[in-house]
DOSENU-913505 format. One record per residue: residue in one letter; x, y, z of N, C-alpha, C in turn. Coordinates in steps of 0.2 Angstrom, whole numbers, plus 5000, padded with zeros to 4 digits. Example, Ala and Ser with C-alpha at 12.3 -4.5 7.8 and 13.67 -1.06 7.14 Angstrom:
BEGIN
A506649725039506249785039506649845039 S506449895035506849955036506450005039 
% end
This chain:
BEGIN
M500449945000500050005000500450065000 R500350114995500750174995500650215001 P501150255003501050305009500550355008 Q500150375013499550415011499750485014 F500050525010500350585011499950645008 H499950705011499750765008500250815007 F500150875004500750915002500950945009 Y500650935015500950965021501450915024 H501550855020502050805022501850775029 F501250755030501150715036500750655034 H500950605037500650535036499950525040 I499450525037498750525040498750465046 L498950405044498850355049499350365055 A499950395054500350405059500050455064 F499650505061499350555066498750525069 L498450475066497850435069498150405075 M498750365074499050335080499250375085 L499550435083499750485088499150505092 G498550525089497950545092497750495097 I497750425095497550375100497950365106 A498650375104499050365110499050415115 Q498850475113498850535118498350525123 P498450555129497850555134497250585131 L496650575133496050595130495950675130 Y496350705134496250785134496750815130 S497250775127497750815124497650835117 Q498050875114497950895107498650875103 V498550845097499150815094499650875093 H499450925090499950985089500051025095 Y500051005101500051045107500751065109 T500951115106501651135107501651215107 E502251245109502251315109502251345102 V502551305098502651325091501951315087 K501651255087501051235083500551205088 P499951235088499751295085499851365088 W500051355095500051425098500551475096 G501051455093501551505090501451535084 N500951505080500751535073500451605074 R500651645069500451715069500051735063 A499551775063499251795057499651855055 G499751855048500151905045499851975044 S499151975044498852035043498152035045 G497752085045497052085047496952095054 P496352085056496152105063496552055068 D496852005066497151955071497951965071 A498152015067498952025067499252035074 E498852065078499052085085499052035090 V498651985088498551925093499251885093 P499551875099500151835099500151765098 G499751735094499751665093499051645090 W499051575088498451545085498051515091 F497551555093497251525099496451515097 Y496151485102495351475101495051545102 N494551555097494151615098493551595102 L493351635107492851615111492151655109 G491951645103491351675100491451755100 I490851785101490851855101491051895107 T491351855112491551885118492151935117 G492551925112493151955111493751925114 L493751865116494251825120494651775115 R495251765116495651715113495951675119 A495951605118496151565124496551505121 R496951475125497351415123497151365128 L497251305126497151245131497751225134 L497651195140498251175144498251105146 A498751065144498750995146498750985153 D499051025157499151015165498551055168 D498051085165497551115168496951105163 P496751045162496251025157495551045158 K495351085163494651105164494651185165 A495151215161495251285161495451315154 L495251375153495451405146495951465148 L496551465146496951525148496951575143 I496751635145496651695141497351725139 K497351725132497951755129497951815125 Y497251835124497151905121496451925122 V496351995123495652025124495652075119 F495152075114495152125109494852195112 P495252245110494952315113494252325110 K493852355115493152375113492752315112 S492952255114492552205114492152195121 P491652155121491252145127491652125133 S492252095132492652075138493252125140 D493252175136493752225137493652265144 G494152265148494152295154493852255160 K493652195158493352145163493752085164 I494052055158494451995158495152015156 Q495651985159496352005158496751945155 I497251965151497751915149498051885155 G498051815155498351775160497751745165 D497151775164496551745168496451675165 F496251635170495951565168495251565169 I494851545163494151535164494051465166 I493651455171493551395174492851375174 G492451425172491651405171491351465167 A490751445165490351495161489551475163 G489151535162488451525163488251505170 G488751525175488551505182488751435184 K489151395180489351335181490051325180 R490351285184491051265183491151215177 F491651215174491751165169491851095172 I491551045169491450985171491950935168 E492050935162492450885158493150915157 S493650875156494250895154494250895146 H494650945143494550955136494850895132 R494450885127494650835122494550865115 N495150885113495150925107495850915103 G495750875097496450865093496250825087 Y496750795084496750755078496850685080 G496350645079496350575080495650545083 I495450485082494850465084494650475091 K495150465095495050475102495050545105 V495250595100495250665103494850715098 F494550685093494150735089493550755093 G493350815092492850845095493050905100 A492550925103492650985108492450975115 D492350915117492150905124492550935129 G492250965134492651005139492551075139 P492951115141492851185142492651225136 I492851205130492651235124491951225122 L491751165123491051145122490551175127 E490751175133490351205139490351275139 F490851305137490851385136490351405130 A490451365124489951375119489251365120 Q489051315124488351305126488151365131 A488551395135488351445139488251515135 L488751525131488651585126488051575122 E487851525119487251515115486651525120 E486651495126486051505130485951575132 C486451615134486351685136486051725131 Q486151705124485851745119485151725117 G484951675119484251645117483751685120 E483151655119482451685122482451695129 K482751645133482751655140483351695143 G483851705139484451745141484351815140 K484751855143484751935142485351955139 G485751915136486351935133486951945137 V486851925143487351935148487651865150 L488351855149488651795150489051795157 L488951755162489251755168489851705167 I490451735169491051695168491451685174 T491651625176492051615182492751615180 L493151655184493851665183494251645189 R494851615187495451615192495951665190 R496051715195496551765194497051765199 G497551735198498051725204497751675209 A497651695215497351655220496651665221 E496351715217495651735218495251695213 I494551685215494051655211493551715210 L493451735204493051795202492451775198 E491851805199491351805194491251865190 V491251865184491251925180490651915175 S490351965174489751965169489952015163 I489851985157490052025151489352025147 N489252085143488652095140488852075132 V488552025130488652005122488052025118 G487552045122486952065118486552005115 T485952025112485451975110485351985102 K485852025099485752035092485651975088 Y486051925089486051865085485551805088 G485451805094485051755097485451695097 S485051635097485351575097485151535091 F485451485089485351445083484651405084 A484251405079483651365079483851295079 P483351245081483451175081483651145075 R483451175069483651145063484151185059 F484551225062484951275059485351245054 P485551275048485351345046484651355043 L484251295043483551305041483051335046 N482651385043482151415047482551445054 C483051485053483451505058483651575057 R483351625061483551695061484251705062 K484551675066485251685068485651665061 S485551615058485951595052485851645047 D485251665046485051715041485451775042 L485451805048485851865049486551855048 I486851795050487551785049487751785042 L487251745038487451735031487451805028 A486951855029486951915026487551955027 E487751955034488351985035488951965032 L489051895032489651865028489651875021 L489051875018489051885010489351955009 K489152005013489352075012490152075013 Y490352045019491052045020491452015015 N491251955012491551915007491651955001 V491051994999491052034993491552094994 D491552125000492052175001492752155001 Q492952085001493652065001493852054994 Q493452054989493652044982494152094980 Q494652064977495252104974495152124967 Q495552174965495452204958495452154953 N495852094954495852044948495251994949 G494752014953494151964954494251914959 S494851904961494951844966494651864973 F494351824977494151834984494651824989 G495251804986495851794991496251734991 G495951684988496351614988495851564985 P496151504983495851454980495151434983 I495151424990494551404994494051464993 Q494251524994493751574994493451584987 D493951574982493751574975493251514972 T493251464977492751414975492051434979 F492151444985491451444989491151504990 T491551564989491151624989490751634983 P490951624977490551634971489951584972 L490051524974489551474975489051494980 A489251524985488751554990488351614987 L488651654984488351714980487851684975 L488051634971487551604966486951574969 A487151544975486551504978486051554981 T486151614982485651654985485151674979 G485351674973484951694967484851764967 E485151804970485051874971485551914965 A485151954961485451984955486052034958 K485952064964486452114966487152084966 Y487252014967487851984967488251964961 L487851974955488051954949488751984947 P488752054948489352084946490052054949 A489952044956490552014959490651944956 I490151904955490251834952490551844945 K490351884941490651894935491351914935 R491551954940492251974940492651914942 N492351874946492751814949492851764943 L492351764938492351714933492951734928 I493051804928493651824924494251804927 Y494351804934494951784937495051704936 H494451664936494551594935494751584928 K494551624923494751614916495451624915 G495751664919496451684919496851624922 S496551584926496951524929497051474924 I496751474918496851414914497451424910 D497951404912498651404909498951344910 T499051304904499351244904500151244906 N500451304906501151304908501251324915 R500751334919500751354926501151304930 N501451324935501751274940501451284947 G501451234951501251234958500551224959 L500351164961499651144963499151164958 A499251154952498851184946498151154946 N498151094948497451054947496951084952 W497151114958496651144962496351194959 S496651244955496351294952495951274946 Y496151224942495751204937495051184939 M495051144944494451114947494051164950 S494251204953493851264956493551304951 A493951314946493651354940493151314936 A493251254935492751214932492051204936 I492151204942491551194947491151264947 V491451314948491151384948490851404942 I491251394936490951414930490351374927 S490451304929489851264927489251284931 E489251294937488651314941488451384939 Y488851424937488651494934488251474928 H488451434923488151424917487451394918 L487451344923486851304924486351354928 A486551404931486051444935485851504930 T486251524925486051584921485951564914 G486151504912486151494904486551534900 D487051564903487551604899487951564895 K487951564888488351514884489051544883 T489151604884489751634883490351604887 V490151564892490751534896490851464894 L490451434889490551364887491251354884 P491551404880492251394877492751384883 D492651424889493051414894492951344898 L492351324898492251254901492651204896 Q492551214890492851164885493651164886 Q493951224887494651234888494851194895 L494451204900494551174906494551104906 Y494051074902493951004901494650974898 D494851014893495450994889496050984894 V496051034898496651034903496550984908 L495950974911495950924916495950854913 S495750844907495850774904496550754903 K496950804901497650794900498050784907 S497750824912498150814918497950754922 Q497450724921497250664924497750604923 Y497950574928498450524927498150454925 L498350434919498050374915498550334912 D499250354912499750314909500350324912 M500750274913501450274916501950324912 S501750334906502150384902502150454905 Q501650474909501550534912501950544919 I502250494921502650504927503250544927 N503250594931503850634932504450584935 P504950574931505550534933505750544940 K505750614942506050634948505650604954 A504950584953504550554958504850494961 K505250454957505550394960506050404965 E506350464964506950484969506650524975 T506150564974505950604979505350574983 H504950524980504450494984504450424982 P504950384983504950314981504450264983 R504150284989503650234992502950254988 S502950314985502250324982502350304974 F502850294972502950274965502550214963 P502150224957501650174955502050104954 K501750054956502049984955501849954948 D501249974946501049944940500550004936 A500349984931499950034927499250054930 M499050014934498350024938498450064944 D499050064947499150094953499150174952 A498650204956498450274955498150294949 H497950244945497650254938496950294939 G496850344935496250384935496150444939 G496650454944496650504948496950564946 W496950614950497250684950497650694956 G498250724955498750744960498750824960 H499150854964499250924964499350954957 N499750924953499950944947499850894941 P499850914935499650864930500150804930 G499750744928500150684928500350654934 F500950624935501150594942501750624944 G501750664949502350694952502250694960 G502850694963502750684970502350634973 Y501850644977501450594980500950564975 G500850594969500450564965499650584966 P499250554963498450564963498250554970 I497750594973497450584979496750594979 C496350574984495650564983495250634984 M495650684987495250744988495250784981 L495750774978495750814971495350764966 T495350704967495050664962494250664963 G494050674969493350694970493150754967 Q493550804967493350874964493350864957 G493850824954493950814947493350784944 S493150734948492550694946491850734946 L491850774951491250824951491350874946 A491950904944491950944939491750914932 Y491950854931491750814925490950814924 A490650794930489950784931489550854929 L489850904932489550974931489650994923 M490250984921490351004914489950964909 H489750904911489350854907488650884906 R488450914912487750944912487751004908 C488351034907488351104903488351084896 G488451024894488451004887489150994884 I489650994889490350974887490350894886 K490650874881490750804879491350774884 I491150734888491650704893491750634891 D492450614891492650544889492450504895 R491950464894491650424899492150374902 K492650344898493150304901493550344906 K493750404904494150444909493750454915 H493150474915492750494920492650424925 E492450374922492450314926493050284929 A493650304926494250294929494350334935 A494150394935494150434941493750404947 Y493150384945492650354950492950284953 D493350254948493650184951494150204955 F494550254954495050274959494750284966 L494250324966493850344972493650274976 A493350234972493150164974493650124978 R494250124975494850094977495050114984 G494950184985495150214991494550224996 T494050184995493450195000493350125004 G493350135010493250075015492550045015 Q492449995018491749965018491250005021 N491450055026490950095029490850155025 G491150165019491050225015491550275016 Y491950275021492550325022493050315017 V493250375014493750385009494450405012 W494850365010495550375013495950425008 Y496650425009497050475006497050464998 S497250404996497350384989496950324987 D497150294982496750234980496950174983 S496950174990497150114994496750125001 V496550075004496150085010496650065016 G496650115021496950095027496450105033 G496750075039496350085045495750035046 G495749975042495249925043494549945040 P494049905040493449915037493049965041 N493149985047492750035050493150095052 G493750105049494250155051493950225048 W494150275051493950345049494350395052 A494350455049494750515052494350575050 D494750625047494350685044493950665038 M493450705037492950685032492950725025 G493450765024493450815018493450765012 R493850715011493950675005493250635004 T492950615010492350575009491850625007 G491850685009491350735006491350744999 A492050754997492150774990491950714985 A492050654988491950594984491150584984 G490850594990490150584990489750624985 I489850694985489550734981489650724973 A490250694972490450684965490050614963 N490050564967489650504966488950524965 F488650564969487950574969487750604962 Y488150654959487950684953488350654947 S488450594948488750554942488250554936 P488450564930487950564925487750494922 Y487950444925487850374923487350344927 E486950304924486350274927486550214932 D487050184932487250134937487050154944 P486650124947486450144954487050144959 V487550114957488150104962488350174964 Y488350224960488550294962488150324967 R487450314967487050344972487150304978 E487250244978487350194984487950224987 R488550234983489150254987489050324990 A488750364986488650434989488250434996 L487750394996487350395002487750355008 S488150305006488550275011489050325014 Q489350375009489850425011489450475016 A488850495014488550545018488350515025 R488250455025488050425032488650415036 V489250395033489750385038489950455041 I489850505037489950575040489450585046 G488850565045488350575051488550535057 L488850475055489050425061489650455065 H490050495061490650525065490750595063 P490350635066490350705064490850755068 Q491150725073491650765077492250785074 S492450755068493050785065492950835060 F492350865060492150915055492650975054 P492851005059493251065058494051045058 D494250985057494950965058495150925052 T494950945046495150905040495850915038 H496150865036496850855034497050905028 G497550945029497850985023497451055023 S496851055021496451115020495851105024 P495851125031495251115035494651145032 M494651205030494051245028493751215022 M494151195017493951165011493551095013 G493951065017493650995020492951005023 M492851065027492251075030491651085025 A491851125020491351135014491151075011 Y491551035009491350965005491050915010 T491250915016490950875021490150895022 A490050955023489350975024488950965017 L489250975012488950965005488750895004 S489150845006488950775005488550755011 A488550775017488150755022487450775020 H487350835017486650855015486250805011 L486650765008486350715003485850665007 D485950665014485550625019485350665024 A484750685025484450735030484650725037 D484650655039484850635046485550645047 S485950635042486750645043486950715043 F486550755039486750825039486550855046 R485950835049485750855055486250835061 K486450775061486950755065487650795065 L487850815059488450845058488350915061 M487850955059487751025062487651025069 D487250975072487150975079487750965083 A488150915081488750905084489250955084 N489251005079489651055078489351125079 R488851125082488551195084489051235088 W489451205092489951235096490451275091 W490551245086491051275081490751345078 F490151335076489851395073489751455078 T489651435085489551485090490251515092 M490751475092491451495094491851525089 A491751515083492151535077491851605075 Q491251625077491051695076491351745080 C491651795077492051855081491551915082 Q491751955086491352015089491152055083 D491552055077491352095072490952065066 G490752005068490251965064490651915059 T491251925058491651875054491751815057 F492051765053492151695056492951685056 Y493151645061493851635063494051565061 Y494651555059494951495057495251465064 Q494851425067495051395074495651345073 P496051335078496651295078496451225076 N496851185073496751115071497351085069 R497351025066497950985065498451025060 D498151045055498551075049498351155049 N498851195047498751265047498651295040 G498451245035498351265028498051335027 G498351385026498051455025498051495031 Y498151475037498251515043498851555043 G498851615044499451655044499451705039 A499251685033499051735028498351765029 D497951725032497251735032496951705038 S496651735043496351705048495551715048 R495251755044494551765044494251745037 S494451765031494051755025493951685023 L494451645025494351575024493651545027 S493651555034493051535038492451575036 S492551635034491951675032491651655026 S492051635021491851605015491451545015 V491851495019491551425019490951425024 T490851465029490251465033489651495029 A489851545025489251575021489051515016 F489451485013489251425009488851375012 I489051355018488751305022488051325023 F487951395025487251415027486851425021 T487051415015486651415009486451355006 I486751295009486651235006485951215006 H485551225012484851205012484451245007 K484651305004484251345000484151304993 R484551254992484551224985484651264979 G485051314980485151364975485651344969 L485951284970486451264966486351194963 V486551174958486451104956486751054961 I487351074964487651024968487251024975 T486751074976486351064982485651054981 G485551024974484851004973484451044968 K484651094965484251134961484251104954 E483751114950483751084943484051144939 P484451124935484851174931484351204925 L484551264923484151284917484251244911 R484851224910484951184904484851104906 K484551064902484350994903484650954897 
% end
């Protein structure tokens, strides 16, 4: 079995074992350097002295402690926030909502530590409750300051309220958050049409399209121009991510508007993606045998049909996260009238099938690890699930795989915010696939209500919480999460083909 690596150079199974081996309250990357030592390079978090947990709209940032597992150590207080002047750097929060924290924290990467049990979850529940119908917007916080135990009240207000039972469906809070995030995301658009990076350039235009509101069309069209410019067969560095993002966004735009002027761009994208798909050993970069000998294909079918970071086979070779997106791009372009080579498309689906366990969980590449019931982070499973569901081929196996993948997400929703490589991208695809099965989507959202409560900042933006990988953090601590959260809060609207809308073109 080839090693299952990502471009952040971590072996997923090794980290699973690390997570299992640690005490239940530990965090895998629990060091002074990662995550706590990471810094945001710009934006409102540039002054924060590390990558700490955001405690919702309180204006607080905290870190977890292995030797004090029922406390949150305050590392930063935002000026003019509800906590300013009441809570100090160095305080230990040991309770909220009039109750002491009960559980030791369990928060990290691995089956035994996925989730937010302990102070993070209990604080989130108290914060939500104080904003609800029975609350008055005042959160009581219990502090340990030196030898003193203090009770401090902070006024977070009731502007947002609490999430509805089936949020984001029929939820005033979700609707308010979505409106604010869409405005924020549009305001982030750069002169070249980009929203800031590959993830934002996928999920921000999709979220804007999903609303069906004409006022967002200018921003969407500017982004399409940016995507067209990304179609460069001579480009270097993670090229396939950009090609697939462009194909998905432009396809959804055409299917929503019927605009035929983008069809030549889709044809060009198909030509690029069909050539970059790994299908023959002649495509192998000879250097891969030296740089990644354990990943080098053993025979013609090893890694066949998949996509890696760049065209052909280089480095670690094809991976399921990209192959799921490539399969979805083919499926959407097919709906747009682009002629897709069925053999190539089925080869991509076969790659995903080889990497799928008996329980529906999708591993890193076209090989299964961790046994029949193994699982970890769900981003790859989400990308594969949505691609399978929208397969243009009649064989029922595709829908069966998709529902299996949606349901394994519902069975193990606690890894949602901690996807390998690119956590925010993983969250988007996980939610998208879970939505294929109503019960699984409900389990996913309910289990991660804490994340949506705690990631929201006092200015309404959403924050990139600490996790196993820091893909994107440092350059950006807000727009990634704000883009993906906005997208997730539009899924139930069924405003896109990938969320259940019937396209204009049939």
